[in-house]
C-alpha positions in Angstrom: 39.2 -48.4 8.4 41.8 -46.5 10.1 41.1 -42.6 10.0 45.0 -41.7 10.1 46.5 -44.2 7.6 47.4 -43.0 4.5 46.9 -44.7 0.9 50.1 -45.3 -0.1 52.1 -45.3 3.0 55.4 -44.9 1.2 54.6 -41.7 -0.3 54.3 -38.8 2.0 53.7 -35.1 1.3 56.1 -32.5 3.3 54.1 -30.2 5.3 56.2 -26.7 5.2 57.7 -26.2 8.4 59.4 -22.6 7.2 57.2 -19.3 7.8 54.3 -18.9 5.2 54.7 -16.8 2.7 52.1 -13.9 2.1 49.7 -13.4 -0.8 49.7 -10.6 -3.3 47.4 -8.1 -1.7 46.3 -6.7 -4.9 45.6 -8.1 -8.5 48.6 -6.4 -10.0 51.9 -7.4 -8.8 55.2 -4.7 -8.8 57.2 -6.2 -10.8 54.1 -5.7 -13.8 54.1 -1.9 -13.7 56.5 -0.9 -16.4 54.5 -2.9 -18.5 51.1 -1.3 -17.4 53.2 2.0 -18.2 53.9 0.8 -21.8 50.6 -0.5 -22.3 49.5 3.1 -21.3 51.9 4.3 -23.8 51.2 2.9 -26.3 47.1 3.0 -26.5 47.9 7.2 -25.6 50.1 6.6 -29.4 47.2 4.8 -30.9 45.1 6.7 -30.0 46.6 10.5 -30.6 47.6 8.7 -34.3 43.6 7.5 -35.1 43.2 11.6 -33.9 45.8 12.9 -36.7 44.4 10.7 -39.4 40.5 11.6 -38.7 41.9 15.3 -38.5 44.0 15.2 -41.9 40.2 13.2 -43.0 38.1 15.8 -42.1 40.6 18.6 -43.9 40.5 16.8 -47.2 37.1 16.5 -47.0 36.5 19.8 -46.3 38.9 21.3 -49.3 36.9 18.8 -51.9 34.2 19.5 -50.9 34.8 23.3 -51.3 36.2 22.7 -54.6 32.6 20.9 -55.9 31.3 24.0 -54.5 33.4 26.3 -56.3 33.1 24.2 -59.5 29.6 23.8 -59.3 29.1 27.9 -58.6 31.4 28.8 -61.3 31.7 25.9 -64.4 34.3 23.7 -64.3 38.2 25.1 -64.8 38.7 26.9 -68.6 41.4 25.2 -70.0 43.6 27.9 -71.9 46.1 27.6 -74.6 48.8 30.2 -74.1 50.0 32.2 -77.1 53.8 33.4 -77.2 54.5 37.3 -75.9 54.2 39.5 -78.5 56.4 42.9 -78.5 53.5 45.4 -80.9 55.2 48.8 -81.6 53.0 51.7 -82.1 55.3 53.9 -83.2 58.6 55.7 -82.0 59.6 54.3 -79.3 56.7 53.2 -77.9 56.2 48.8 -77.8 53.2 47.1 -76.2 53.8 43.8 -74.4 51.3 41.3 -75.0 51.0 37.7 -73.3 47.5 35.8 -74.0 46.0 32.6 -73.6 43.3 31.3 -75.1 40.0 29.9 -73.4 39.3 27.0 -74.9 36.0 25.8 -76.5 34.3 22.6 -75.0 36.4 19.3 -76.5 39.7 21.4 -78.3 42.7 20.5 -78.0 44.9 22.6 -78.0 47.1 21.6 -81.0 44.0 22.4 -82.8 44.9 26.2 -82.1 48.5 26.3 -81.2 49.5 24.7 -84.8 48.6 28.7 -86.0 50.4 30.1 -83.7 52.7 32.0 -85.8 50.0 32.6 -88.2 47.6 34.1 -85.6 51.0 36.5 -84.4 50.8 37.9 -87.8 47.8 38.6 -88.3 47.6 39.9 -84.5 50.2 42.8 -85.5 48.9 43.5 -88.9 45.5 43.7 -87.1 47.2 46.0 -84.0 49.2 48.0 -86.6 46.5 49.5 -88.1 45.1 50.8 -84.7 46.4 54.2 -83.9 48.7 54.6 -80.7 46.8 55.9 -78.8 43.7 53.9 -79.0 45.7 51.3 -77.9 46.5 53.0 -74.3 42.9 54.2 -73.9 40.0 53.1 -71.8 38.8 50.2 -73.6 42.4 48.9 -75.0 41.8 45.7 -73.3 38.7 44.9 -75.4 40.2 46.2 -78.5 43.3 43.8 -77.8 41.1 40.8 -77.6 38.5 41.3 -80.3 41.5 41.6 -82.1 42.8 38.4 -81.0 39.5 36.6 -81.4 39.2 37.5 -85.1 43.2 36.7 -85.5 42.5 33.0 -84.1 39.1 33.0 -86.3 40.9 33.6 -89.6 43.5 31.5 -89.4 42.8 28.5 -87.5 38.8 28.9 -87.6 35.6 29.2 -86.2 34.6 28.1 -82.7 37.7 27.1 -81.4 37.7 29.4 -78.4 35.8 30.5 -76.4 37.5 33.6 -74.8 41.1 35.4 -74.4 42.7 36.2 -71.4 45.1 39.1 -71.2 47.7 38.0 -68.8 50.0 41.1 -69.5 49.9 44.3 -71.0 52.6 46.8 -70.2 52.8 49.6 -72.9 56.5 51.2 -72.5 
């Protein structure tokens, strides 16, 4: 067997005669830098989005936790049934402008009280009309008005429907 005899004499492999092409000196090819920049920008955008979502989640969690703490301390939010505004004459040219809301008892619907609002207002006019005008402008007049509203609701709608009365506005003109 001859040492320089090719196995396939008809097919020869050409040997390059030109200068050798230099190989890449680094792992990254220079034409791939824009792709690397896009990848870095995309990763930065994803990271900033995750940080924003984490901050929003922390804010929402703290808000919910704060609401639970307030409810645990003060009890659930009161259910209110607002009565229409009333103008009660005090005699002469003086008038009391009153807006009250009824704090409903548990399991009582606002309709159970508000369907009697006209009768409650009439009873309130009647009871407050009998009070001397000086007592309605003196200290303690708010409690006097609350008691009159509670009595009017009890007489016209029934007992046990309200827990308290909030005076939203009480202006003497």
